[in-house]
N, C-alpha and C positions, 0 to 999 in steps of 0.2 A: 114545450120546455126547451130552453136554450142549453146546448151541450156545454160542458166545462171548457173544451178547447175553443168553442166559438165565443164564449164569454171572455176568455183571456184575450183573444185577438181583437175584441171590440172595446177593451177596457183602458186603452192608453190615456184617455182624458178623464177617467173616472176619479182618480185621486185629486186632480186639480179642481174638477167640478164640485166634488164633495167638500173640499176645504173652503173654496170660495163661497159656496152656498151656506155652509155652516157659519162662516164669518159674517156674511151679509145678514144672517138672522141673529147675530150676536150670541151664538152658542159656543161654549167651550167643548172640547172633546168629551169631558166628563158629563156635561149636560146632554150631549147627543147620545152617549152610551146609556145614560139613565132613561132617556125617552124610548130608546129601542127596547130596553128591558121591560118597560111597562107594556109595550105592544106585544112582544113575544120573547119571553126569557130564554127559550131554547135556542133561537137563532140570532139573538142580539149580540153584536160584537162588543168585546171588551174595550176599555180605553186604549190599551197597548195595541190591540188589533186594528182599531180605527186609525191610530197614528200610522201604522204600517200601510194601511190602504191609501191614506192621503199622500204618503211618500212614495207610492208606487211599488212598495215591497211585497204587498199581498193583494190578491184578487178575491173579493168576497164570493161566496156561493150565491146562486140565484135566490135562495130562500133568505139569506142575510140581506141581499140587496133589496129584496121586496120589503123587508122591515124598514130599512133606511128610506126607501121610496115613500113609504106610508108616513113616516115622520114629517117629510117635507112636502107631502101631497104632490109628488111628481110621478109620472109614469116611469117604469123601470128603464125603458129605452132612452129616456132623457140623459141618463148617466153614462151612456155608451157613446161610441164614436159616431153614431148615426146623426147626432145633433150637436156637433161641437160649436155651439153658438159663441160668438166673441164675448158677450157679457158673462157667459158661464165659465169660460176658460181664462179670461184675462184676470190676473191677480188684482184684488181690490186694494187701492191705495189709501182709501179713507181720505183724510185731509192732507196726506203727505204730498210733497211736490215732485218735481222731476217728470220725466216722460212715463207713459204707461208701460207696464211690464208685458211679458208674453208668457204663455203656459209652457213650462219645460216638460213637454211630453213628446214621444214616449219617455217615461221616467228613466228607463235604463240607459238611454242615450245621453242623459244629463247627470249621470252618476258622477261623483267626485273624481273617481279614477279616470273616466273618459274625458272630463273637462280639463283635468290637469295635463292630459296629453294634447287635446285639441286646441286649447287657448293659445299656447306658445306658437303653434303652427299657424293659427289664424292671424296672430299679430305679425308674424314674420312675413306672411303673404300680403298683408295690407299696409305694411310699413309703419305700424304703430309701435312705438317703443314701450318697453316694460314700464318705464317711468310714467309715460302718458296714460297707459292703462291703469296704473295704480291710482293716479289722480282722478281718473274717471270713476273708478270704484268708490273712492272716498267721497267724491261729490254726490254720487247716488246715495251713499250711506248717510251723508249729512242731510240731504234733502228728505230722505225717508224719515229721519228722526226730527225734522223741522228745526234743526240747529239747536236742539236741546241736549246738552251733555252735562247733567247735574254733578257727576263725579269730578269733571274738570272745573266746574264752577266752584265746588267746595274746596278743591285743592288750592285754587287761586285765592279764595277768601281766607283760608287758613294762613296763607303767607302774608297777604296784604291787609287782613283784618277789616276789609270793606272800606278802607280809606280812599277818599277821592276828593281832590286830585292827589296823585303821587308825584312828587317833584323828582328831578333827576338825582338829587342828593339822596332822597328816600330810596330810590332804586339802586343806587350805588351801595348804600348800606345793606340792602337786601342781598345784593350780589355778594358782598363780603361775607354775609352770614352763611351763604351757600358754599363758602370756601374758595371763591374765585379771587384771583388777583387781576387787576386791570392795567393794561399798558396800551400805548398808541403807536400807530404806524402811518406812513404817508404813501398813498397810491392813487393815481388819477383814474378816472373812468376810461374804459376801452371800448371800441366798437365791437359788437358781438352779433353774430347771426344765429337766431334760434332755430328750432326744428321746423318752423313753418316757412323759413326763408326770409324772415323779416329781420333787418339789421337795426339794432338799437344800441345805445351806450349802456355798458354794464359797469357797476362800481362794486368792487369787493369791499364790503363795509365792516366785516368782522370775521375772526376765525379763532380757533383754539390753538394755543402754543403749549405743547405738553399737556399735562392732565388738568391743570388748574389756572393757567394764565389766559385770560380773555383779551385778545388783541382787537382794538377798535380803531377804525380809520378816522383820522383827524377831521375829515369832511363832515363827520357826524356832529361835530361841535356847531356847525352852521345850521343844523336841523335837529333841535332838541326833541321834537316829537318823535322823529325816527329813532334817535338815540334811546329814548325811553322804551320804544317798542322792542328794540333789539335787546336791551338789558332784560326786559320782561320775558322775552322769548328764551334767553339763556337761563333765567331762573327756572322757567318751565322745564327746560331740558334736565336740569339737576334734580328738580323735585319729582318729575314724572319718570325719568329714565336715568337711573344712577350710572348705567354703563356709559363709557366715554365715546364720543364721536370726534376724535381728534382730527380726522381728515375732512370734516365738514367746515364750510364757511358760509356766511350769509352774503347775499348780493342784492343790489338794487338795480332794476332794469333786467333785460333778458327775459327768460321764460319762467324761471322758478326762483323762489327766495333762497332755498338751500341748494348748494351745488356740491353734491356728495361725490359724484363720479361721472364718467362719461356715460351718456345715455345709450343703452343697448338697444339693438334692433329686435331683441328677444326679451322675454320676461324673466326676471330673476326674483326669487323670494325676497332678497335684500332690497330690491327696488320698492316693493309693496310695503315692507316694514319701515323703511326710511321715510317714504311718503306719508305713512300713517303717523309716525312720530313727528314729522314736520307739521301736519295738521293739528295734532294734539297740543304741541308747544305754541303754535300760533293762536289757537283758541284760548289756551291758558293765558297768553299775554294780553289778549283783549279783555278777558275776565278779570285779570289783575288790575289793569288800568281803568276799566269801566265796570266795577262790581255791579251785579244785577240789580239789587234793590235800590241803591242810591242813584244809579244811572237811569233806571226807569222813572224814578221820581223826578229827576231833572228833565228828562224828555217830556213827561207829562206837563211840567211847569212851563216849558217853552214850545209846546206844540210840535215836538219832533223836528225842530229846526235843524237843518244841516250844519248851521254855524255853531251848534252847541259844542263842537270840538274845541273851539277857542277857549271856552270857559274852563275846561278841565285839562287843557294843554296836551291834547292827543291829536294825532293826525285825523283828517276827515275820513280816511279809509277805515281806521279802527272804529271811529264813532259810528259810521254807517253800517259796518258789518255787525257791530254790537246791537244796533237797532233791530236787526232781523232776529237776534237771539233773545232779547229781553222783552220785546213787545208781547202783550197778551193777544194781539191779533196775529194769527199764524201765516197769513197769505202774503208773504213778502218775496221780493227778488232783489238781487244785488249783482252788478256787473262792474268790473274794472277793465276798461277797454283802451287798447293802444291802437294807433293808426298803423296800417290802413284797414285792419279788420281782425284784430287779435284780442281775444278775451283772456286776460291773465288770471282773473279770479271770477268765479261764477257761483251764485247760490240761487235756487229757484224753489222756495218753499210753496209757491203757488203753481208750479208746473208750466210757467210761461216758456214758449219755445226760445231757442237761442237765436239772436240776431246774426251771429257768426259762429263758426266752430272755435273751440279753444285748442284744437290740435291741428287745424289747418285753416287757411284763409278760404273765404267763400266768394265765388265769382260774382254773384248778384245779390249783395246784401241790400235790404230795404233801407233806403237813405232817409226815411222819415222817422226811424226810431230816435228817441230823444238822445240816446247815448251816441248815435252816429252823427246827428246834427251838431251836438256839442263839440265833437272832435274838430269840426271845421270852423268853430268860432274861436275868437281870441279872448272873448269875455270870460273872466274867471268867476263871475258871480253865479250862484246857483239859479237854476231855472226849472220850473215845474211844468209838466205836460200831461194832459189827458189823452189817452190813446185807445183805439178800438182795434182788436185783433181777433181773427178767427182761430179758435183752438178746439180741435176735435169736432169740427163742424158747427160750433156755436160761437157767436160773437161775445167777446168779453171786454169789459171796460177796465183799463189800468190807469193809475196815476203814479208818476215818478218825479223825483227831483234829482237833478244832475249837476255836477260841479267839475270844472276843468282844473286840473292841478299839474304840477311838474315835480317829478321825483328828483332825488339828489344827484342822479346821473344825467339830469337835464332832458329827460324824456317826458313830453307832454302826454297826459292820458286823462280819461274821464271816468269819474266814479258816479254810479247811478244806483239809487235805492228806490224801490217802488212797491206798490201793493196791487193786488187784484181786488177790485171794488165789487164784483158780482156777489161774493158771499155776504158782504156787509149790506148790500141792497136787499138781498133775499131775507136777511135777518130782520129787516125793517118791514117786511111784508110786501115788498115790491117785486114785480116780475123782471128780474135783471136781464133776462134774454130779450124781452120786448124792448126795454130801455136801450140796451146795447144795439139792437137792430135799428132803432130809431136814430141813434147817433151815427151808425154806419151809413144809413141811407142819406142822412143830412150831409155828411162829409162827402159821400160819393157824388152827390148832386152839385157840390160846390168845389170840384177840383181836387178833392182829397182832404180838405181841412175846412172847418167851419166852427163858429161859436156854438156852444151847446144849446139844444132846443130848450124852451122854457119848461117843458114837461120833466126834464131831468134836473133842473137847477135846484128845486126844493129838496128832492130826495138826496142829491149829492151833498147839499149843504148840511142836511141832518146827519148824514154819515160822517162828514168831516168833523162835526161837533162831537159825535159819539166816540169816534176813534181818536179825537183830539190831535189830528194831524193837520197842521196849518197849511201845508203846501197843496192840499187838495183844493182848497178855495183859491189859492194862487193859480193853480192850473186851470180852474174854471174861468178865470178872467181872460184867458187866451184861447185861440181856436183849438179845438180837439183835432187830432190827426188820425187818419186811417193808415194803419201799418200792416205789414205782412211778414210771415216767417222768412220768405225768400222773394227776390224780385220776380221770379218766374210765376209766382202766385199772386201778383199784384191785383188787388181788388178795386183799384181806382179807375175812374172813367173820365178821360182816357188813361190807359195804362202808362206807368212810368217807363215801361220798356217797349212801348209801341206794339 
């Protein structure tokens, strides 16, 4: 028999293991409690007690743990610290994107009170600002939910009535309905160094004057798609958040769209709240300009062409971001990249690693990522690329389409939308890992890039037709590229970095 004290000291991973095991078997807490009762009503845990075990608030008795062990056909010791296997303790992501999580054990060290004390200290020592941390949290939340926010979609549809396209005049009328008055100001773009040390030009494009007067920079008249996005965003502010943000302005270029206040070296609750409202209003603007049902129908009609933005008179950035939200295929990624290595916007519904940081520059970025190669080109046409990248020890096949654009502050940048092809290949009964390994070997033997082997052409052609994404077949017409998360991990032979 294990003593009570001994069980407590070996149980730090118990809650995490139990929660992950239960979810991997598709059981609710109610299901698990009912199964335990059928085995032994006397020692079966209740629903509330199971919840406390999973959160690290309670440690079950040995008799109770034996009942749980029998449900899952695991030895009792499996639940204790003796075997903290990674697959047992790492939170299951399911189909959600982003990087893998980690077990927050021992649970008492990750209590809300301790984290509230430790996180500001951590950010202060690492030089991460509260605003940067807030955007990292929001990106993780967005990826976990795979860009699905039905309440924001509904709010936008209630205002726009699913009309598409909306003209500038339509949006000005909607602005007036929200109680805004519109006026104009003149102000040129200014050089601005962001928190990564990169200098770009920044244009203040709009701000609130008083409670109800929206001031718009006359430069926006030269860019109607950007004007429409800003109007849609301010509509979102009024619809979603009635409280006023008179100190806020919107900018083009620099590090963030909203410039609320000076970025702090420590975290403040206001930073997180402002960043979240920024995200909500931006998502609302996209949903207003590209309502889900009609936009998906248009994408299906034109094979998810990047040029679809011209038909509905929105910016390519809005159209490409909305692709990731309205597509029935969940495994998308999206980057908005500025030279020399700054990601201003990131979405990874497929868990693809970042080619660069979005809070700092990376010393050895892989130069073969499509988004990196496009930055060095002057060609503004979209270009598709098939890539192979190792993720968590397995090769994965990606396809993306990239376009080089210039913002209203005259900063060139590259927009890239892409998908993870492995899940689509697996759905068709193919062994995606074997096919990816074949492409990787073929590229490695040919200096890092090569035309796709014939064994992959038919499966990818089928996937392209099923997903109805035209630029997959466009990417197949060019050599596939072997890429890496960082230059120090270069898989090419010879290595790019010697």
